[in-house]
C-alpha positions as CSV (number, residue, x, y, z in Angstrom):
1,M,-31.8,65.6,22.2
2,V,-29.6,62.5,22.6
3,R,-30.2,61.5,19.0
4,F,-29.3,65.0,17.9
5,I,-26.0,64.9,19.8
6,A,-25.2,61.5,18.2
7,S,-25.8,62.9,14.7
8,Q,-23.5,65.8,15.5
9,L,-20.7,63.5,16.8
10,R,-20.9,61.6,13.6
11,R,-20.9,64.7,11.3
12,P,-20.6,68.0,13.1
13,H,-22.6,70.7,11.3
14,G,-24.1,74.2,11.6
15,W,-23.6,76.6,14.5
16,F,-23.9,73.9,17.1
17,G,-21.1,71.8,15.6
18,S,-18.8,74.9,15.3
19,L,-19.6,76.8,18.4
20,V,-20.6,74.1,20.9
21,L,-19.5,70.6,19.9
22,S,-16.0,71.3,18.6
23,P,-14.7,73.1,21.7
24,V,-16.3,70.5,24.0
25,M,-14.8,67.6,22.0
26,N,-11.4,69.2,22.0
27,R,-11.5,69.2,25.8
28,V,-12.9,65.6,26.1
29,N,-10.5,64.2,23.5
30,G,-7.4,66.1,24.5
31,Q,-5.7,63.4,26.5
32,I,-6.4,60.5,24.0
33,V,-5.2,62.7,21.1
34,E,-2.0,63.4,23.0
35,S,-1.6,59.7,23.9
36,T,-2.2,58.7,20.2
37,L,0.4,61.1,18.9
38,A,2.9,59.9,21.5
39,L,2.7,56.4,20.1
40,L,3.3,57.5,16.5
41,Q,7.0,58.0,16.9
42,L,6.8,61.2,15.0
43,R,9.8,62.9,13.3
44,P,9.8,66.5,12.1
45,E,10.1,65.5,8.4
46,H,7.1,63.2,8.5
47,Q,4.0,63.4,6.3
48,V,1.1,62.8,8.7
49,L,-2.7,62.3,8.0
50,E,-5.5,62.7,10.6
51,I,-8.8,61.3,9.6
52,G,-11.8,63.1,11.2
53,F,-9.9,66.1,12.6
54,G,-13.0,67.7,14.1
55,G,-12.1,70.7,16.2
56,G,-8.5,70.6,15.0
57,L,-6.7,69.7,18.3
58,G,-4.5,67.1,16.6
59,L,-3.7,69.2,13.6
60,R,-2.7,72.1,15.8
61,R,-0.3,69.9,17.7
62,L,1.1,68.4,14.5
63,A,1.7,71.8,12.9
64,R,4.1,72.6,15.8
65,L,5.8,69.2,15.7
66,L,6.4,68.8,11.9
67,A,9.1,71.3,11.2
68,G,10.1,69.9,7.9
69,G,7.0,67.8,7.1
70,R,3.4,68.5,6.7
71,A,0.1,67.7,8.5
72,T,-3.0,66.8,6.5
73,G,-6.5,66.6,7.8
74,V,-9.5,65.0,6.1
75,D,-13.1,65.2,7.4
76,I,-16.5,64.0,6.2
77,S,-18.2,67.3,7.3
78,P,-18.1,70.2,4.9
79,D,-18.6,72.6,7.9
80,V,-15.7,71.1,9.8
81,V,-13.5,71.5,6.6
82,R,-14.6,75.2,6.2
83,D,-13.9,76.0,9.9
84,G,-10.5,74.3,9.7
85,E,-9.5,76.2,6.6
86,R,-10.4,79.4,8.5
87,S,-8.7,78.4,11.7
88,F,-5.5,77.2,10.0
89,R,-5.2,79.7,7.2
90,R,-1.7,80.8,8.2
91,E,-0.4,77.2,8.4
92,I,-2.1,76.4,5.1
93,A,-0.6,79.4,3.4
94,A,2.9,78.4,4.7
95,G,2.5,74.9,3.3
96,R,2.8,73.2,6.7
97,L,-0.8,72.0,6.7
98,R,-3.6,71.1,4.2
99,I,-7.3,70.3,4.8
100,L,-9.6,68.3,2.5
101,G,-13.1,66.9,2.6
102,G,-13.4,63.1,2.2
103,E,-14.4,59.8,3.7
104,V,-12.3,57.0,5.1
105,S,-13.9,54.6,2.7
106,K,-12.3,56.4,-0.2
107,L,-9.5,58.6,0.9
108,P,-8.6,61.4,-1.6
109,F,-4.9,60.5,-1.6
110,S,-2.4,58.5,-3.7
111,D,-0.9,55.2,-2.6
112,A,2.0,55.3,-0.1
113,E,1.7,59.1,0.5
114,F,2.0,59.3,4.3
115,D,4.5,58.2,7.0
116,R,1.9,58.2,9.7
117,V,-2.0,58.0,9.7
118,F,-4.2,58.3,12.8
119,T,-7.8,58.8,13.8
120,V,-9.4,59.3,17.2
121,N,-13.1,58.5,18.0
122,T,-14.2,58.1,14.4
123,I,-14.2,54.3,13.9
124,Y,-17.7,54.0,15.4
125,F,-19.2,55.7,12.3
126,W,-17.3,54.1,9.4
127,P,-19.7,52.4,7.0
128,D,-17.3,49.5,6.4
129,T,-14.6,49.1,9.0
130,L,-12.3,46.8,7.0
131,Q,-12.6,49.0,3.9
132,G,-11.6,52.0,6.0
133,L,-8.6,50.2,7.5
134,G,-7.6,49.0,4.0
135,E,-7.7,52.6,2.8
136,I,-5.5,53.7,5.7
137,R,-3.0,51.0,4.8
138,R,-3.1,51.9,1.1
139,V,-2.1,55.6,1.7
140,L,0.7,54.6,4.2
141,K,4.3,54.2,3.0
142,N,5.9,50.8,3.5
143,G,6.9,50.6,7.1
144,G,4.5,53.5,8.0
145,L,2.6,53.5,11.2
146,A,-1.1,53.8,11.8
147,A,-3.0,54.4,15.0
148,V,-6.7,54.1,15.8
149,G,-7.8,55.7,19.1
150,L,-11.3,55.0,20.6
151,R,-13.3,54.4,23.7
152,S,-14.0,50.7,24.5
153,R,-17.4,49.1,24.1
154,E,-17.5,48.6,27.9
155,K,-17.3,52.4,28.5
156,M,-19.4,53.6,25.5
157,E,-22.3,51.3,26.4
158,K,-22.8,53.3,29.6
159,H,-23.6,56.5,27.6
160,A,-27.0,56.9,25.9
161,V,-25.5,58.6,22.9
162,S,-23.9,55.4,21.7
163,R,-27.4,53.9,21.0
164,Y,-27.7,55.9,17.8
165,N,-25.6,55.0,14.8
166,F,-22.5,53.9,16.7
167,R,-20.7,50.6,16.2
168,L,-18.9,49.8,19.3
169,F,-15.6,47.8,19.6
170,S,-13.4,46.2,22.2
171,A,-9.7,46.7,22.0
172,E,-9.2,43.1,20.8
173,E,-11.8,43.5,18.0
174,V,-10.0,46.5,16.6
175,A,-6.6,44.7,16.7
176,G,-8.2,41.7,14.9
177,L,-9.7,44.0,12.2
178,M,-6.3,45.7,11.7
179,K,-4.7,42.2,11.2
180,Q,-7.4,41.3,8.7
181,A,-6.7,44.6,6.8
182,G,-3.0,43.5,6.4
183,F,-1.3,45.5,9.2
184,R,1.6,43.9,11.1
185,D,3.4,44.5,14.4
186,I,0.0,45.3,16.0
187,K,0.1,46.6,19.5
188,V,-2.8,47.5,21.9
189,Q,-2.7,50.1,24.6
190,H,-5.7,50.2,27.0
191,R,-5.4,52.9,29.6
192,D,-7.6,54.5,32.2
193,Q,-9.9,51.6,32.5
194,D,-11.0,52.7,36.0
195,R,-12.2,56.1,34.7
196,V,-15.4,57.3,33.0
197,W,-13.5,57.5,29.7
198,D,-10.8,55.0,28.9
199,E,-8.2,55.1,26.1
200,V,-7.9,52.3,23.6
201,I,-5.1,52.9,21.1
202,V,-4.3,50.3,18.5
203,T,-1.2,50.7,16.3
204,G,0.0,48.7,13.3
205,R,2.6,49.0,10.5
206,R,2.1,48.6,6.8
């Protein structure tokens, strides 16, 4: 069962991903998504990309914030993309949001397309972390801001699910990888270290 949950966290699919996992993860990730968005210094006209939008919590918040801009979500799971297209059909029709399938290792966007890019609790599953960060930097405009949200290795190691196909990181490791990928002005926020789930949010500019 633990292995099954781990596979669903990596790539939600089927009725379990849609009806069970997505609502649960929206609740579990609610605070870290809000914290990540707060650090992005968003403006209404921004073009913003979320990588691995899952249950759509971040996209729903962005659709309200970006009055003159647009939110874009990309996800590796075809089922998540299909569910997102259905849930956000009005926002998509109005041109305020778009949803695509794709992987962080080869994002389906042109260079310098976005003002902001963020991802929450996906970095564990990337096949090549540096390549993924390099792709994020590629699609950012000059001066654009990226944010990577995750749970620290110290917290994740306490949960059995992390034994299956997870790569765990400390806050410092993510900051170092972002530096290697070419980001500048890197900042680390590490919150709620005394709770079951902490918040690590690393930001950097292109």
